[in-house]
NUKEKOL-891029 format. One record per residue: residue in one letter; x, y, z of N, C-alpha, C in turn; residue number from 1. Coordinates in Angstrom, 1 decimal, m for minus. Atoms other than C-alpha are relative to their C-alpha. Layout:
BEGIN
aa:n.east:n.north:n.up:ca.east:ca.north:ca.up:c.east:c.north:c.up:i
A:X:Y:Z:X:Y:Z:X:Y:Z:NUM .
...
REM end
This chain:
BEGIN
aa:n.east:n.north:n.up:ca.east:ca.north:ca.up:c.east:c.north:c.up:i
M:m0.7:m1.3:m0.2:79.7:119.3:93.4:m0.9:1.2:0.0:1 .
R:0.7:m1.3:0.1:78.4:122.8:94.0:0.7:0.9:m1.0:2 .
I:m0.5:m0.8:1.1:78.8:124.9:90.9:m0.7:1.3:0.0:3 .
G:0.6:m1.3:0.2:78.2:128.6:90.8:0.3:0.5:m1.5:4 .
I:m0.1:m0.5:1.3:77.6:130.2:87.4:m0.4:1.5:0.0:5 .
I:0.3:m1.4:0.1:77.9:133.9:86.9:m0.2:0.4:m1.5:6 .
G:0.4:m0.2:1.4:76.0:134.7:83.7:m0.9:m1.1:m0.5:7 .
A:1.0:1.0:0.4:72.9:132.9:82.4:m0.4:0.2:m1.5:8 .
G:0.2:m0.1:1.4:73.3:133.7:78.7:0.0:m1.4:m0.7:9 .
N:0.0:1.3:0.8:73.7:131.0:76.0:1.0:m1.0:0.6:10 .
I:m1.0:0.9:m0.5:76.9:129.5:77.4:m0.3:m0.3:1.4:11 .
G:0.3:0.3:m1.4:76.1:129.9:81.1:m1.3:m0.8:0.2:12 .
G:1.3:0.7:m0.2:72.5:128.7:80.7:0.1:m1.5:m0.4:13 .
N:m0.1:1.4:0.4:73.4:125.6:78.7:0.9:m0.8:0.9:14 .
L:m0.8:0.7:m1.0:76.2:124.7:81.1:m0.8:m0.3:1.3:15 .
A:0.8:0.2:m1.2:73.8:125.1:84.0:m0.9:m1.2:m0.2:16 .
R:0.8:1.2:0.3:71.4:122.6:82.4:0.7:m1.3:0.0:17 .
L:m0.8:1.2:0.2:74.1:120.1:81.6:0.5:m0.4:1.4:18 .
F:m0.5:0.4:m1.3:75.6:120.2:85.1:m1.1:m0.4:1.0:19 .
R:1.1:0.4:m0.8:72.2:120.0:86.8:m0.4:m1.4:m0.4:20 .
E:0.4:1.3:0.5:71.3:117.0:84.6:1.0:m1.1:0.5:21 .
A:m1.0:0.9:m0.5:74.6:115.4:85.7:0.1:m0.2:1.5:22 .
G:0.1:0.3:m1.4:73.6:115.6:89.3:0.7:1.0:0.9:23 .
H:m0.6:m1.0:m0.8:75.5:118.7:90.5:m1.0:1.0:0.5:24 .
E:0.8:m1.2:m0.5:74.0:121.5:92.6:0.5:1.2:m0.7:25 .
V:m0.4:m1.2:0.8:74.0:124.7:90.6:m0.7:1.2:0.5:26 .
A:0.6:m1.3:m0.3:73.4:128.3:91.5:0.4:1.0:m1.2:27 .
V:m0.2:m0.8:1.2:73.1:130.8:88.6:m0.4:1.5:0.3:28 .
S:0.4:m1.4:m0.1:73.1:134.6:88.5:m0.1:0.6:m1.4:29 .
A:0.1:m0.7:1.3:72.1:136.9:85.7:m0.5:1.5:0.3:30 .
R:0.4:m1.4:m0.2:71.4:140.6:85.2:m1.5:0.1:0.2:31 .
R:1.5:0.1:m0.1:67.7:139.7:84.8:m0.4:m1.4:0.5:32 .
P:0.2:1.4:m0.6:67.2:136.7:87.2:m1.4:m0.5:m0.3:33 .
E:1.3:0.5:0.2:63.5:136.6:86.4:m0.1:m0.7:m1.4:34 .
R:0.0:0.7:1.3:64.4:135.3:82.9:0.7:m1.3:0.1:35 .
I:m0.6:1.3:m0.1:66.3:132.3:84.2:m1.1:m1.1:0.1:36 .
D:1.0:1.1:0.1:64.2:129.3:83.2:0.7:m1.4:m0.1:37 .
I:m0.8:1.2:m0.1:66.3:126.3:84.3:m0.5:m0.8:1.2:38 .
D:0.5:0.8:m1.1:64.7:123.6:86.3:1.1:m0.5:1.0:39 .
G:m0.9:0.5:m1.0:66.4:122.7:89.6:1.2:0.8:0.4:40 .
V:m1.1:m0.8:m0.4:68.9:125.5:89.9:m0.4:1.1:0.9:41 .
R:0.2:m1.1:m0.9:69.2:128.2:92.5:0.2:1.3:m0.7:42 .
I:m0.1:m1.3:0.6:68.7:131.8:91.4:0.8:0.8:1.0:43 .
A:m0.9:m0.7:m1.0:71.4:134.0:93.0:0.5:1.3:m0.6:44 .
T:m0.8:m1.1:0.4:73.3:137.2:92.8:1.4:m0.5:m0.4:45 .
P:m1.4:0.4:0.3:76.9:137.1:91.4:0.7:m0.4:1.3:46 .
E:m0.8:0.3:m1.2:78.3:137.2:94.9:m0.5:m1.3:0.6:47 .
Q:0.6:1.3:m0.5:75.9:134.4:96.1:0.4:m1.2:m0.8:48 .
A:m0.5:1.1:0.9:76.8:132.2:93.1:1.5:m0.3:0.3:49 .
A:m1.4:0.3:m0.2:80.5:132.7:93.8:0.2:m0.6:1.4:50 .
L:m0.1:0.6:m1.3:80.1:131.9:97.5:m0.5:m1.4:0.0:51 .
F:0.6:1.3:0.1:78.0:128.9:96.7:0.9:m1.1:m0.6:52 .
G:m0.7:1.0:0.8:80.3:127.2:94.2:1.3:m0.4:0.6:53 .
E:m1.3:0.5:m0.2:83.2:125.0:94.9:0.8:0.3:m1.3:54 .
V:m0.5:m0.5:1.3:83.9:125.8:91.2:m1.0:1.1:m0.5:55 .
V:0.9:m1.1:0.5:82.6:129.1:89.7:0.3:0.2:m1.4:56 .
I:m0.1:m0.2:1.5:82.0:129.4:86.0:m0.4:1.5:m0.3:57 .
V:0.2:m1.4:0.4:82.3:133.0:84.6:m0.4:0.0:m1.4:58 .
A:0.5:0.0:1.4:80.2:133.3:81.5:m0.7:1.3:m0.3:59 .
V:0.4:m1.4:0.3:79.9:137.1:80.9:0.9:0.5:m1.0:60 .
P:m1.0:m0.6:1.0:81.4:139.4:78.3:1.3:0.4:0.7:61 .
L:m1.3:m0.2:m0.6:85.1:139.9:78.9:0.1:1.3:0.7:62 .
I:m0.1:m1.4:m0.6:84.7:143.6:79.6:m0.6:0.0:1.4:63 .
A:0.6:0.0:m1.3:82.6:142.7:82.6:0.8:m0.7:1.1:64 .
A:m0.8:0.6:m1.0:85.5:141.0:84.4:0.3:0.9:1.2:65 .
G:m0.2:m0.9:m1.1:86.0:144.1:86.4:m1.2:0.2:1.0:66 .
D:1.2:0.0:m0.9:82.5:143.7:87.9:m0.2:m1.3:0.8:67 .
L:0.2:1.3:m0.7:83.1:140.2:89.3:0.2:0.2:1.5:68 .
P:m0.1:m0.2:m1.4:82.8:139.8:93.1:1.3:m0.6:0.5:69 .
V:m1.3:0.4:m0.3:86.4:139.7:94.1:0.2:m0.7:1.3:70 .
A:m0.2:0.7:m1.3:86.2:138.8:97.7:m0.6:m1.4:0.1:71 .
A:0.7:1.3:0.0:83.7:136.0:97.1:0.7:m1.1:m0.8:72 .
L:m0.7:0.9:0.8:86.0:134.5:94.5:1.4:m0.4:0.4:73 .
R:m1.4:0.3:m0.5:89.2:134.4:96.5:0.1:m1.4:0.4:74 .
D:m0.3:1.5:m0.2:90.7:130.9:96.6:m1.0:m0.9:m0.7:75 .
K:0.9:0.9:0.7:87.9:129.6:94.4:0.6:m0.3:m1.4:76 .
I:m0.4:0.3:1.4:88.5:127.8:91.1:m1.0:0.7:m0.9:77 .
V:0.8:m0.8:1.0:87.2:130.2:88.4:0.2:m0.6:m1.4:78 .
V:0.0:0.5:1.3:86.4:128.7:85.1:m0.4:1.1:m1.0:79 .
D:0.2:m1.2:0.8:86.8:131.4:82.5:m0.4:m0.4:m1.4:80 .
T:0.5:0.3:1.3:84.7:131.0:79.4:0.0:1.2:m0.9:81 .
M:0.1:m1.3:0.7:85.2:134.6:78.2:0.9:0.1:m1.2:82 .
N:m0.8:m0.2:1.2:86.4:135.6:74.8:0.0:1.5:m0.3:83 .
Y:m0.2:m1.5:0.4:87.6:139.0:73.4:m0.6:0.2:m1.3:84 .
Y:0.6:m0.4:1.3:85.3:140.5:70.8:0.1:1.6:0.1:85 .
P:m0.2:m1.4:m0.1:86.5:144.1:70.2:m1.3:0.8:m0.3:86 .
A:1.2:m0.8:0.3:83.2:145.2:68.7:m1.0:0.0:1.2:87 .
R:0.8:0.1:m1.1:81.5:144.2:71.9:0.7:0.6:1.3:88 .
D:m0.8:m0.3:m1.3:84.2:144.7:74.6:0.7:1.4:m0.1:89 .
G:m0.9:m1.2:0.2:85.9:147.8:73.1:1.4:m0.5:m0.2:90 .
R:m1.4:0.4:0.2:89.6:147.8:72.2:0.8:m0.1:1.3:91 .
I:m0.9:0.2:m1.2:92.0:146.4:74.8:1.4:m0.1:m0.6:92 .
A:m1.3:m0.1:0.7:95.5:147.4:73.7:0.9:m1.2:0.2:93 .
E:m0.9:1.2:m0.2:97.4:144.5:75.4:m0.5:m1.2:m0.8:94 .
L:0.5:1.1:0.8:95.1:142.0:73.7:0.2:0.2:m1.5:95 .
D:m0.2:m0.3:1.4:95.3:143.7:70.4:1.5:m0.2:m0.4:96 .
A:m1.4:0.1:0.2:99.1:143.6:70.7:0.6:m1.4:0.3:97 .
F:m0.3:1.4:m0.4:99.1:139.9:71.8:1.1:0.0:1.1:98 .
E:m0.9:m0.1:m1.1:101.0:140.9:74.9:m0.4:m0.9:1.2:99 .
T:0.5:0.8:m1.0:98.8:138.8:77.2:m1.2:m0.8:m0.5:100 .
T:1.2:0.8:0.4:95.9:136.3:77.1:m1.2:0.6:0.6:101 .
T:1.2:m0.6:m0.6:92.3:137.1:77.8:m0.1:m0.4:1.5:102 .
S:0.1:0.5:m1.4:92.4:134.9:81.0:1.0:0.8:0.9:103 .
E:m1.0:m0.7:m0.9:95.6:136.6:82.3:m0.5:1.5:0.2:104 .
W:0.5:m1.3:m0.1:94.0:140.0:81.6:m1.2:0.1:1.0:105 .
A:1.1:0.0:m0.9:90.8:139.1:83.3:0.4:m0.4:1.5:106 .
A:m0.4:0.5:m1.4:92.5:137.4:86.3:0.6:1.1:0.8:107 .
R:m0.5:m1.1:m0.7:94.1:140.7:87.2:m1.1:0.7:0.8:108 .
H:1.1:m0.6:m0.7:90.7:141.9:88.2:m0.5:m0.8:1.2:109 .
V:0.5:0.9:m1.1:90.2:139.0:90.6:1.2:m0.7:0.7:110 .
P:m1.2:0.6:m0.6:93.4:138.5:92.6:m0.4:m1.0:1.1:111 .
G:0.3:1.0:m1.1:93.5:135.4:94.8:m0.9:m1.2:m0.5:112 .
A:0.8:1.1:0.6:91.3:133.2:92.5:0.9:m0.9:m0.8:113 .
I:m0.7:1.0:0.8:92.5:130.1:90.7:m0.6:m0.2:m1.3:114 .
W:0.6:m0.1:1.3:91.9:130.5:87.0:0.3:m1.2:m0.9:115 .
V:m0.2:1.0:1.0:91.3:127.8:84.5:m0.8:0.5:m1.2:116 .
K:0.7:m0.4:1.2:90.4:128.7:80.9:m0.7:m1.3:m0.6:117 .
A:0.7:1.2:0.5:87.7:126.3:79.6:m1.4:0.5:m0.5:118 .
F:1.4:m0.2:0.5:84.4:126.1:77.7:m0.1:1.3:m0.8:119 .
N:0.1:m1.2:0.9:85.3:129.2:75.6:0.1:m0.4:m1.5:120 .
A:m0.3:0.3:1.4:86.2:127.3:72.4:m1.1:m1.0:m0.5:121 .
I:1.2:0.8:0.5:82.7:125.8:71.8:m1.1:1.0:m0.2:122 .
L:1.2:m0.8:0.2:79.6:127.4:70.4:m1.1:m0.4:1.0:123 .
A:1.1:0.3:m1.0:76.7:127.6:72.8:m1.0:m1.0:m0.6:124 .
I:1.0:0.9:0.6:74.5:125.8:70.3:0.5:m1.5:m0.1:125 .
D:m0.6:1.4:0.0:77.0:122.8:70.4:0.1:m0.6:1.3:126 .
L:m0.1:0.6:m1.3:76.8:122.3:74.1:m1.1:m1.0:0.3:127 .
P:1.0:1.1:m0.3:73.5:120.4:74.5:0.3:m1.3:m0.7:128 .
R:m0.4:1.3:0.5:74.0:116.7:74.0:m0.6:m0.3:m1.4:129 .
E:0.7:0.3:1.2:71.4:116.4:71.3:0.3:0.9:m1.2:130 .
Q:m0.3:m0.9:1.1:72.8:119.2:69.2:1.5:0.0:m0.4:131 .
R:m1.4:0.0:0.3:76.5:118.3:69.2:0.4:m0.5:m1.4:132 .
P:m0.4:0.5:1.3:78.1:118.0:65.8:0.8:m1.4:0.2:133 .
M:m0.7:1.3:m0.1:79.5:114.5:65.1:1.5:0.1:m0.2:134 .
V:m1.4:0.2:0.2:83.1:113.7:65.6:0.3:m1.5:0.2:135 .
E:m0.4:1.4:m0.2:85.0:110.4:65.6:0.5:m0.1:1.4:136 .
G:m0.3:0.1:m1.4:85.0:109.6:69.3:m0.7:1.1:0.7:137 .
R:0.6:m1.1:m0.8:84.2:112.1:72.0:0.5:1.3:m0.4:138 .
R:m0.4:m1.4:0.3:84.3:115.8:71.4:0.9:0.5:1.1:139 .
A:m1.0:m0.5:m0.9:87.4:117.3:73.0:0.0:1.5:0.1:140 .
L:m0.1:m1.5:m0.2:87.7:120.8:74.5:1.3:0.3:0.7:141 .
P:m1.3:m0.4:m0.7:90.9:122.6:75.6:m0.2:0.7:1.3:142 .
I:m0.1:m0.7:m1.2:91.7:123.8:79.0:1.4:0.5:0.3:143 .
A:m1.3:m0.5:m0.3:94.6:125.8:80.4:m0.1:0.6:1.4:144 .
G:m0.1:m0.6:m1.4:95.7:126.9:83.9:1.3:m0.3:0.6:145 .
D:m1.3:0.2:m0.7:98.6:127.1:86.3:m0.1:m0.9:1.2:146 .
D:0.2:0.8:m1.1:97.1:124.9:89.0:m0.4:m1.4:m0.4:147 .
A:0.3:1.4:0.5:97.2:121.1:88.3:m1.2:m0.6:0.6:148 .
R:1.2:0.6:m0.6:94.6:120.2:90.8:m1.3:0.7:m0.5:149 .
A:1.2:m0.7:0.5:92.2:122.9:89.6:m0.3:m0.6:m1.4:150 .
K:0.3:0.6:1.3:92.6:121.6:86.0:m0.5:m1.4:0.0:151 .
A:0.6:1.3:m0.1:92.0:118.1:87.1:m1.5:0.0:0.3:152 .
R:1.4:m0.1:m0.4:88.8:119.1:88.7:m0.9:0.5:m1.1:153 .
V:0.7:m0.5:1.1:87.7:121.0:85.7:m0.1:m1.0:m1.1:154 .
A:0.0:1.1:0.9:88.6:118.1:83.5:m1.1:m1.0:0.4:155 .
E:1.0:0.9:m0.5:86.3:115.9:85.6:m1.4:0.5:m0.4:156 .
L:1.3:m0.6:0.4:83.4:118.3:85.0:m0.2:m0.1:m1.5:157 .
H:0.2:0.3:1.4:84.0:118.0:81.3:m0.5:m1.4:m0.3:158 .
A:0.4:1.4:0.2:83.7:114.2:81.5:m1.4:m0.2:0.5:159 .
D:1.4:0.1:m0.6:80.5:114.6:83.6:m1.1:0.3:m1.1:160 .
I:1.0:m0.5:1.0:78.8:116.3:80.6:0.3:m0.5:m1.4:161 .
G:m0.2:0.6:1.2:80.2:114.2:77.9:1.1:0.5:m0.9:162 .
F:m1.2:m0.5:0.7:83.4:116.0:76.8:1.3:m0.5:0.5:163 .
E:m1.3:0.3:m0.4:87.0:115.2:76.9:0.9:1.2:0.1:164 .
A:m0.8:m1.1:m0.2:89.3:117.8:78.3:1.5:m0.3:m0.5:165 .
V:m1.3:0.1:0.5:92.7:118.4:76.6:0.8:1.1:0.7:166 .
D:m0.8:m1.0:m0.7:95.3:120.2:78.7:1.0:0.7:m0.9:167 .
A:m0.8:m0.7:1.0:96.8:122.9:76.6:1.2:0.7:0.7:168 .
G:m1.1:m0.6:m0.7:99.3:124.0:79.3:m0.4:1.0:1.0:169 .
P:0.3:m1.0:m1.0:99.6:126.9:81.7:m0.9:1.1:m0.6:170 .
L:0.9:m1.1:0.4:97.4:130.0:81.5:0.5:0.8:m1.1:171 .
H:m0.6:m0.8:1.0:99.8:131.9:79.4:0.0:m0.7:m1.4:172 .
E:0.2:0.6:1.2:99.3:129.3:76.7:m1.4:m0.1:m0.5:173 .
S:1.4:0.1:0.3:95.6:129.7:76.6:m0.4:0.8:m1.3:174 .
W:0.3:m0.7:1.3:95.9:132.0:73.5:m0.2:m1.0:m1.1:175 .
R:0.0:1.0:1.1:96.2:128.8:71.5:m1.5:m0.4:m0.3:176 .
F:1.4:0.3:0.4:92.4:128.4:71.7:m0.9:1.2:0.3:177 .
E:0.8:m1.2:0.0:91.2:131.9:71.8:m0.6:0.2:m1.3:178 .
R:0.7:m0.3:1.3:89.1:133.5:69.1:1.0:0.1:m1.1:179 .
A:m0.7:m0.1:1.3:90.3:133.1:65.6:1.3:m0.9:0.0:180 .
M:m1.1:1.0:0.0:92.8:130.3:66.5:m0.5:m1.3:m0.7:181 .
P:0.4:1.2:0.8:92.7:126.9:64.6:m1.0:m0.9:0.8:182 .
A:0.8:0.9:m0.8:91.0:125.1:67.6:m1.3:0.6:0.5:183 .
Y:1.1:m0.7:m0.6:88.4:127.7:68.3:m1.4:m0.3:m0.7:184 .
C:1.4:0.3:0.4:84.8:126.5:68.0:m0.1:m1.0:m1.1:185 .
I:0.1:1.1:1.0:85.6:123.6:65.7:m0.2:m1.3:0.7:186 .
P:0.2:1.4:m0.6:84.3:120.1:66.5:1.2:m0.9:m0.3:187 .
L:m1.2:0.8:0.2:87.3:118.0:67.1:0.1:m1.1:1.1:188 .
N:m0.3:1.0:m1.0:88.3:114.8:68.9:1.4:0.3:0.6:189 .
Q:m1.2:m0.3:m0.7:91.3:114.5:71.1:1.3:0.2:m0.9:190 .
A:m1.2:0.0:0.8:94.0:113.8:68.5:m0.1:1.3:m0.9:191 .
E:0.2:m1.2:0.8:92.5:116.5:66.2:0.3:1.3:0.7:192 .
L:m0.2:m1.2:m0.8:92.5:119.1:68.9:1.4:0.2:0.4:193 .
V:m1.5:m0.1:m0.3:96.1:118.4:70.0:0.7:0.6:m1.3:194 .
A:m0.7:m0.4:1.3:97.1:118.9:66.3:m0.4:1.5:m0.2:195 .
K:0.4:m1.4:0.3:95.1:122.2:66.0:0.7:0.9:1.0:196 .
L:m0.7:m0.9:m1.0:96.6:123.6:69.3:1.4:0.2:m0.5:197 .
A:m1.4:m0.1:0.4:100.1:122.9:67.9:0.1:0.9:m1.2:198 .
Q:0.0:m0.8:1.2:99.2:124.7:64.6:m0.1:1.5:0.3:199 .
A:0.2:m1.5:m0.3:98.4:128.0:66.4:1.3:0.7:0.0:200 .
E:m1.1:m0.9:0.0:100.7:130.9:65.8:m0.4:1.3:0.7:201 .
R:0.3:m1.2:m0.8:100.8:133.8:68.2:m0.1:1.2:m1.0:202 .
G:0.2:m1.2:0.8:99.4:136.9:66.5:m0.5:m0.3:m1.4:203 .
Q:0.4:0.3:1.3:98.3:135.0:63.4:m1.5:m0.5:0.1:204 .
E:1.4:0.3:m0.1:94.5:135.1:63.4:m0.6:m0.6:m1.3:205 .
L:0.6:0.5:1.2:92.5:133.0:61.0:m1.1:0.9:m0.6:206 .
P:1.1:m0.8:0.6:90.0:134.6:58.5:m1.3:m0.3:0.8:207 .
H:1.3:0.1:m0.7:86.6:135.2:60.0:m0.8:m1.2:m0.3:208 .
N:0.8:1.1:0.4:84.9:132.5:58.0:0.6:m1.4:0.4:209 .
S:m0.7:1.2:m0.3:87.4:129.9:59.1:m0.4:m0.6:1.4:210 .
W:0.3:0.4:m1.4:86.2:129.8:62.7:m1.4:0.3:0.5:211 .
Y:1.3:m0.5:m0.5:82.9:131.5:63.0:m1.1:m0.6:m0.8:212 .
R:1.1:0.6:0.7:79.7:129.7:62.2:m1.2:0.0:0.9:213 .
N:1.2:0.2:m0.7:76.1:129.8:63.3:m0.1:0.7:1.4:214 .
N:0.2:m0.8:m1.2:76.0:132.6:65.9:1.1:m0.2:1.0:215 .
A:m1.1:0.0:m1.0:79.4:132.3:67.5:0.1:1.3:0.7:216 .
REM end
C-alpha cells in the first residue's frame, strides 16, 4: 500500500519506519524535511504526501489541522493520530465542554476526507517492536470511524505492524480513547481494551498520573 504521513515527529517517524519495514511504500512530510532520517521513504511536502497515499496518516499537533492540504485529502482515508493538549494547542471551547471529539473538530477543516481515529492512544516510545511493553497476547489499539471499509483497511495496517485493532464505534465515540480516558496510552490486550473503553465516562478525565508516563 502507498502510505502518506504528514508529520515526521515521534509518532509519524516511528510509524513511517514500521510501515516501511512491513513492505509498504511511504512518503513523509515535515516542517524540516532535512531532518527526516528514515531509510527507504520518500521525502515530500504535505500536499505531495497526501496525493501519494492511499491512506494518509496525520501526525501533527491538533491545532495544525487547519493547515492540512484540503484538496489533496479529498476522498482519502485520513488516519487521525492527533490529541488535544490545551497547553500546546490553546483552549478550544467545544473540546473543553466535551461537545465534540477531537477527530470531529479536526475533520471540519478537511471536508470530503474519510476520517479514522487511530494510533493516538499509544506513546511514541511504545511503537517500535523492540520497545513495546509486555501484554498477555498482542497489544490492542482502538480505532473509530464512520466508514466500515476505511476502518477495515486501517485495521489491516495495525496487523501489518504487530497490533490488533479494536473497533470502538463511529467517530463520535472516539472520545472513549482520547487523552485522560482509561484506555489512553495504557498497554492492553483486546479484552482489557474493550473493558477500558466501556469504563470511559464522558467528561470524566482521569488524574494526570493515571495515564501519562514517560514523555506522553
